[in-house]
N, C-alpha and C positions, 0 to 999 in steps of 0.2 A: 268631406265636401265632394259633391259629384262633379263630373266634367260638364262645363257649360256648353261646349260645342255639341255634345250628345243630346243635351236637353233641347238646344235650339233645333238641331236636325230632326228631332222627333216631332216637332211642330209642322215640318214641311211635308207635303204629300209625296209619296214614293213614286208615283207615276205623273209625268207632266201633262198638262192640259194643252192639247194641240188644236189647231184650226186647219181644216181642209175643205175643199169643194167637192160635193157629191156629184159624181159623173154618171153613175148608173146604180140601179137596184138589181140585185141578183135574186134568183128564185129560191135560194137557200136561206133568205132572211138577212143577208149581208148587203153592204153597199160598197161600191168601188169609189175610192177617194183620190183626188189630185192634191198633193201638197204644194205649198208655195215654191219650194225649191225644184219642183218638176217631178218628184217621185210619186208613185202610186202605191196604194195599199188597199186592203179591205178591212172593214170593221163590222161588227154585229149591229144590226138595227137598220130600219128603213124609215124612220120618223121624219127625216128632213128631205125636202123636195129636191129633185135633180136640178143642178145648177146653183143651189144655195150652199152657203157655208155652214159647217157643223163643228161643234166642239167634240173632240175625241179624247178619251182617257181609257187606258187599259184595253185598247183595241175594241172599244164600244162607243157608239154615238151617244153623247150625253144630251144633245139638243141643238137647236138652231143657234148659229153665231151671227152677229151683225156683219153686214157686207161693207166693211170699211176698207179704205185704200191701204196697201201694204207699203211700209216705209222701212227700208233696210239701211242700217247704219253700221259702219265698220269702225271698230275701236282699236 
């Protein structure tokens, strides 16, 4: 009998899907992003307009994200 936790974890993606706001496009084909916590990063891709939110996975822009309000809950 195999380990159920290993089977379950194999179903989950290894890299999380993040949402960030695009603040600029760079000349090397990357975009500078602003994360909800205040941090900045760069990701490959320029397909999302500046000022819009984008889905980010594995340091690459996956596409446009809806502009929904951010709600933070502390548990």
